[in-house]
C-alpha positions in Angstrom: -84.4 78.8 -56.6 -86.8 76.5 -58.3 -90.1 76.2 -56.5 -91.6 72.7 -55.7 -93.6 71.0 -58.4 -95.0 67.6 -59.2 -92.9 65.7 -61.8 -94.8 63.8 -64.5 -93.0 61.3 -66.7 -95.4 59.9 -69.4 -94.4 56.8 -71.3 -96.4 57.5 -74.5 -97.7 60.5 -76.4 -101.3 59.4 -75.6 -100.5 59.4 -71.9 -98.8 62.8 -72.2 -101.8 64.4 -73.8 -104.1 62.9 -71.2 -101.9 64.3 -68.4 -101.8 67.7 -70.1 -105.6 67.7 -70.2 -105.9 66.6 -66.6 -103.7 69.5 -65.5 -104.4 72.1 -68.1 -103.3 75.7 -67.0 -101.2 74.1 -64.2 -98.7 72.1 -66.3 -95.5 73.0 -68.2 -93.7 70.7 -70.6 -90.0 70.2 -70.5 -88.1 68.4 -73.3 -84.4 68.9 -72.5 -84.8 71.9 -70.3 -82.3 74.1 -72.1 -84.7 77.1 -72.1 -87.4 76.4 -69.5 -85.2 75.7 -66.5 -83.6 79.1 -66.7 -86.7 81.2 -65.9 -87.7 78.5 -63.3 -84.3 79.0 -61.5 -84.8 82.8 -61.7 -88.3 82.5 -60.1 -89.9 84.0 -63.2 -91.9 80.9 -63.9 -93.7 78.8 -61.3 -95.7 75.6 -62.2 -97.6 73.1 -60.2 -96.8 70.2 -62.6 -93.7 69.7 -64.8 -94.2 67.1 -67.5 -91.0 65.6 -69.0 -91.4 64.3 -72.6 -87.7 63.9 -73.3 -88.0 60.1 -73.2 -90.8 59.8 -75.8 -88.8 58.1 -78.4 -91.9 57.8 -80.7 -91.4 61.6 -81.3 -87.7 61.3 -82.1 -87.2 60.8 -85.8 -86.1 62.3 -89.1 -88.1 61.1 -92.1 -87.8 62.3 -95.7 -90.0 61.5 -98.7 -89.6 63.1 -102.2 -93.3 63.8 -102.4 -94.1 64.7 -98.8 -90.8 66.3 -97.7 -89.2 66.3 -94.3 -90.8 65.3 -91.0 -89.0 65.9 -87.7 -90.3 64.5 -84.5 -90.6 67.1 -81.7 -88.1 65.4 -79.4 -85.4 65.1 -82.2 -82.2 66.7 -80.9 -80.4 69.6 -82.6 -77.3 67.4 -82.9 -79.3 64.7 -84.8 -80.5 67.3 -87.3 -77.0 68.7 -87.6 -75.5 65.3 -88.4 -78.3 63.9 -90.6 -77.1 63.0 -94.1 -80.7 63.3 -95.4 -80.9 66.9 -94.2 -77.4 67.8 -95.4 -78.4 66.6 -98.9 -81.9 68.1 -99.2 -81.9 71.0 -96.7 -78.3 71.9 -96.1 -79.2 75.3 -94.6 -80.8 73.5 -91.7 -77.6 71.5 -90.9 -75.4 74.6 -91.2 -77.7 76.6 -88.9 -77.5 73.9 -86.3 -73.7 73.9 -86.3 -73.8 77.4 -84.7 -76.8 76.9 -82.4 -75.5 77.3 -78.9 -72.8 74.7 -77.7 -72.4 71.1 -78.7 -73.6 70.1 -75.2 -76.9 72.1 -75.8 -77.3 70.5 -79.2 -76.8 67.1 -77.8 -79.7 67.5 -75.4 -81.9 70.3 -76.6 -84.8 69.4 -79.0 -86.3 71.0 -82.1 -89.8 70.9 -80.7 -88.7 72.5 -77.4 -86.9 75.3 -79.2 -89.9 76.2 -81.4 -92.4 76.0 -78.5 -90.2 78.3 -76.4 -91.0 81.1 -78.9 -87.9 83.1 -78.4 -87.6 85.6 -81.3 -83.8 85.2 -81.1 -83.9 81.4 -81.7 -82.1 80.1 -84.8 -84.4 77.3 -86.2 -87.6 79.3 -86.7 -86.4 81.8 -89.3 -84.8 79.0 -91.3 -87.8 76.8 -91.1 -90.1 79.6 -92.0 -88.2 80.4 -95.2 -88.6 76.7 -96.1 -92.4 76.9 -95.7 -92.5 74.7 -92.6 -95.6 73.8 -90.6 -96.0 72.4 -87.1 -98.4 69.6 -86.1 -100.0 70.2 -82.7 -101.8 67.6 -80.7 -104.2 67.5 -77.7 -106.4 64.8 -76.3 -109.1 66.1 -78.6 -107.1 65.7 -81.8 -104.5 67.2 -84.1 -104.1 70.3 -86.2 -101.4 71.6 -88.5 -100.6 75.3 -88.8 -97.9 77.2 -90.8 -95.0 78.3 -88.7 -95.6 81.7 -90.1 -98.8 81.8 -88.0 -97.4 80.1 -85.0 -95.8 83.0 -83.1 -98.1 85.6 -81.5 -95.7 87.5 -79.2 -92.5 87.2 -77.3 -92.4 83.7 -75.7 -96.0 83.2 -76.8 -97.5 81.1 -79.6 -100.8 79.9 -81.0 -100.7 76.7 -79.0 -103.6 76.1 -76.6 -102.8 75.1 -73.0 -103.8 71.5 -73.7 -101.6 71.2 -76.9 -98.0 70.3 -77.6 -95.9 70.2 -80.7 -95.5 66.6 -82.0 -94.0 67.2 -85.5 -92.4 69.7 -87.8 -93.2 69.3 -91.5 -91.1 70.9 -94.3 -92.2 70.6 -97.9 -89.9 69.1 -100.5 -87.3 71.6 -101.8 -88.4 73.3 -105.0 -86.3 72.9 -108.2 -83.6 75.5 -108.5 -84.0 76.6 -104.9 -81.3 78.1 -102.6 -81.4 79.0 -98.9 -79.0 80.7 -96.6 -78.9 81.8 -92.9 -76.5 83.9 -90.9 -76.6 85.5 -87.5 -74.5 88.3 -86.0 -73.4 87.5 -82.5 -70.8 88.8 -80.1 -69.7 85.3 -78.9 -69.3 82.2 -81.0 -72.5 80.0 -80.8 -74.3 82.7 -78.7 -77.8 83.8 -79.7 -77.8 86.3 -82.5 -78.0 90.0 -82.1 -80.0 89.6 -85.3 -80.3 86.8 -87.8 -81.5 86.7 -91.4 -82.7 83.6 -93.4 -83.3 83.8 -97.1 -84.8 81.4 -99.6 -84.9 82.1 -103.4 -86.0 80.0 -106.4 -85.2 80.7 -110.0 -87.2 80.0 -113.2 -85.9 78.7 -116.5 -85.2 82.3 -117.6 -83.1 83.2 -114.7 -85.8 85.3 -113.0 -86.6 85.1 -109.3 -89.7 83.0 -109.1 -90.2 83.1 -105.4 -88.4 84.6 -102.3 -88.8 84.3 -98.6 -86.8 86.4 -96.1 -87.2 86.0 -92.3 -85.6 88.1 -89.6 -84.7 86.8 -86.2 -84.4 88.9 -83.1 -85.7 91.9 -85.1 -89.0 92.1 -83.1 -91.0 90.2 -80.6 -91.5 87.3 -83.1 -89.6 86.1 -86.2 -90.6 88.5 -88.9 -91.4 87.8 -92.6 -89.8 90.7 -94.5 -92.5 90.8 -97.1 -91.6 94.1 -98.6 -88.1 92.8 -99.1 -89.4 89.7 -100.8 -91.4 91.8 -103.2 -88.3 93.6 -104.3 -87.0 90.3 -105.6 -89.9 88.3 -106.8 -90.5 88.4 -110.6 -87.3 90.4 -111.2 -84.1 89.8 -113.1 -81.7 89.7 -110.2 -78.9 92.2 -109.8 -76.6 93.4 -107.0 -78.6 96.6 -106.8 -81.8 94.5 -106.1 -80.0 92.8 -103.1 -79.2 96.3 -101.7 -82.8 97.4 -102.1 -84.0 94.2 -100.5 -81.7 94.9 -97.5 -83.1 98.4 -97.2 -86.7 97.1 -97.4 -85.9 94.4 -94.8 -84.6 97.0 -92.4 -88.0 98.8 -92.8 -89.9 95.6 -92.2 -88.0 95.0 -88.9 -89.2 96.2 -85.6 -86.1 96.0 -83.4 -85.6 97.1 -79.8 -82.3 98.5 -78.5 -80.7 96.8 -75.6 -77.3 96.2 -74.0 -76.1 94.2 -77.0 -77.1 96.7 -79.8 -79.1 99.8 -80.5 -82.2 99.8 -82.7 -80.2 101.6 -85.4 -77.3 99.2 -85.3 -79.8 96.2 -85.6 -81.3 97.8 -88.7 -77.9 98.3 -90.2 -77.1 94.6 -89.5 -80.4 93.5 -91.1 -79.5 95.5 -94.3 -76.1 93.9 -94.6 -77.2 90.3 -93.7 -80.3 90.4 -96.0 -78.2 91.5 -98.9 -75.6 88.8 -98.2 -78.1 86.0 -97.5 -80.3 86.8 -100.5 -77.2 86.8 -102.7 -76.0 83.4 -101.3 -79.5 81.9 -101.8 -79.7 83.2 -105.4 -76.2 81.9 -106.3 -77.4 78.4 -105.1 -80.7 78.7 -106.9 -79.2 79.8 -110.2 -76.5 77.1 -110.5 
């Protein structure tokens, strides 16, 4: 049963940041409620103030510029990202990821900022955005700061945000020339959270060598994990099927999975090996076209 709280409904971002400062350490932000309301119903989370920013339309946007890249407002819904022609053209992996994120009802109401702020290591957007080099813009009444998404997550359901801050924008750099990206999760039920997920990004140079690679593992530890040893297997190399196998083995070593009712630690490592090999190969095939 949800405990009593005071409901706050700001009309602007400025008002929201002021309310957050006024009630720091006593206030939680809701922006759709797809994640936050569950622990509240279970009694695992109690808050004195609940601030609803779902109606802040000034934070609901998808903007793209060839020089600056993609900018997503924090209250942009998953469904808007999934259906965006701009994203399908320049960042197709984002749109494809969204197609399997939960149910269509959740995608219609849940927001990208809320998903990232929830800091669930099993979430789908973070691994994909991390492979694309995304950053998050945080704001408080004192000002704004931008940090790489790589540095945003600190522990399970914990992030680098201060208590008086909130996410206002996600920034993704322009896609590099000859870049490919792929994402897949293994789940037991369609559109459920992944037992594990793997996102991969690769770029090719003019000689067909791997210029850069990013591999991020979802639900393979308490935070999304950059599989840096797996990346080094690929960077600067002439790509072959054997290298994809080696990258998968390295990614399994980079992971720090925990066994639970869905899968053992060993099975999760096996899935990471297989998915890393597949996603790296898919990303490379796109990059080398």
